C-alpha positions in Angstrom: 113.3 93.7 122.4 110.5 95.7 124.0 108.0 94.0 126.1 104.5 94.2 124.8 101.7 94.6 127.3 98.2 93.4 126.7 95.3 95.8 126.2 93.8 94.8 129.5 97.0 95.6 131.4 97.3 99.0 129.6 93.6 99.8 130.5 94.2 98.8 134.1 97.2 101.1 134.3 95.3 104.0 132.7 92.4 103.4 135.1 94.6 103.4 138.1 96.3 106.6 137.0 92.9 108.2 136.5 91.8 107.1 140.0 95.0 108.7 141.4 94.3 112.0 139.6 90.6 112.1 140.5 91.1 111.5 144.2 89.6 114.2 146.3 92.5 116.0 147.9 91.9 118.1 150.9 92.3 121.8 150.3 95.1 123.2 152.4 94.2 126.2 154.4 96.2 129.3 153.7 98.1 130.5 156.7 100.2 133.6 157.3 103.8 132.5 157.6 105.6 133.1 160.9 107.4 136.2 159.7 104.2 138.0 158.8 102.4 137.3 162.0 101.8 140.2 164.3 102.1 139.8 168.0 99.2 141.3 170.0 101.6 144.0 171.2 102.3 145.2 167.7 98.6 144.9 166.8 97.8 147.2 169.7 100.4 149.7 168.4 98.5 150.1 165.1 100.5 147.6 163.0 98.4 145.7 160.4 99.0 142.9 157.9 98.4 144.2 154.4 97.5 142.3 151.2 99.0 144.7 148.6 97.6 144.1 145.1 99.9 145.4 142.4 99.0 146.7 139.0 100.4 143.5 137.3 98.0 141.4 139.4 100.8 140.4 141.7 100.1 140.1 145.4 102.5 140.7 148.3 101.9 140.7 152.0 103.6 143.4 154.1 103.3 144.8 157.6 102.8 148.5 158.1 101.8 150.9 160.8 98.7 153.1 160.7 99.7 156.6 161.6 96.9 159.2 161.8 94.7 157.1 159.5 97.4 156.8 156.8 99.7 153.9 155.9 102.8 154.2 153.7 103.5 151.3 151.3 106.4 151.8 149.0 106.3 155.5 149.7 102.7 155.8 148.6 100.2 157.0 151.2 96.9 155.1 151.6 94.1 156.3 153.8 92.6 153.8 156.3 89.4 153.9 158.4 88.0 151.4 160.8 85.5 150.1 158.2 88.4 148.9 156.0 90.1 146.8 158.6 89.3 143.1 158.4 90.4 140.4 160.8 92.3 137.1 160.0 92.7 134.9 163.1 92.4 138.0 165.3 95.1 139.8 163.2 94.1 143.2 161.7 94.2 142.7 157.9 93.7 145.2 155.1 93.4 144.7 151.3 95.0 147.6 149.5 95.2 147.9 145.7 98.2 149.9 144.5 96.1 152.0 142.1 93.8 153.4 144.8 94.4 155.5 147.9 91.5 153.8 149.7 91.7 150.1 150.7 89.0 147.6 150.0 86.0 148.2 152.3 83.8 145.2 153.1 81.0 147.4 154.4 80.9 149.6 151.3 81.1 146.5 149.0 78.2 144.9 150.9 76.1 148.0 150.5 76.8 148.2 146.7 76.0 144.5 146.3 72.7 144.9 148.1 71.8 147.9 146.0 72.7 146.2 142.7 70.6 143.1 143.7 73.6 140.7 143.4 73.6 139.8 147.0 73.8 136.1 148.1 72.6 136.9 151.7 69.1 135.4 151.1 70.1 132.3 149.2 69.1 130.0 152.1 65.6 131.3 152.0 65.4 131.0 148.3 66.6 127.4 148.3 64.1 126.5 151.1 61.3 128.1 149.1 62.3 126.2 145.9 62.4 122.9 147.8 59.0 123.6 149.4 57.4 124.4 146.1 59.0 121.6 144.1 56.6 119.6 142.1 56.7 116.0 143.3 55.2 113.8 140.6 56.7 110.5 141.6 54.8 110.0 144.8 52.6 107.2 143.6 55.4 105.2 142.0 55.9 103.2 145.2 52.2 102.2 145.3 52.3 101.2 141.6 55.3 99.1 142.2 53.6 97.1 145.0 50.5 96.6 142.8 52.7 95.2 140.0 54.6 92.9 142.4 51.2 91.7 143.9 49.9 90.9 140.4 53.0 89.0 139.4 52.8 87.0 142.6 49.1 86.2 142.1 49.8 85.3 138.4 52.7 83.1 139.4 50.6 81.4 142.1 47.7 80.8 139.6 50.0 79.4 137.0 51.7 77.1 139.6 48.3 75.8 140.9 46.8 75.5 137.3 49.7 73.3 136.2 49.4 71.0 139.2 52.2 72.2 141.4 50.8 70.6 144.4 
């Protein structure tokens, strides 16, 4: 024989499972694992951490040495300039797509974004302006509420006195 549960118990169980699923979980910060970390000595000798994006959208992290502005990844040379070097916790970091000889350049991407008008650099100013010019039509609702409460109190007092409450 199977035990039958009541509808309330089933709903409580479903509700508790939904609460567990909807809990806000803290996002774990990504960290370079210990074997990919570069010591300051190696970083000073032109070694960089590379995020290598492959054609099948796979990503791998490798270490390589910059020699005369060129890095070799899987036998393929990629050119590197100082504009393309990013930093992750003081580690030199480069994003290199396998289909291009030039790595991702934050400086170039910033310029292209500004020119195309898709920049989010001024979003704080836009939000402040939107808040400043926001139409506030509910300002008098507080005063109206006090007037209604006052009328109700006066009406209740009049009714109480009229019916001989004292």
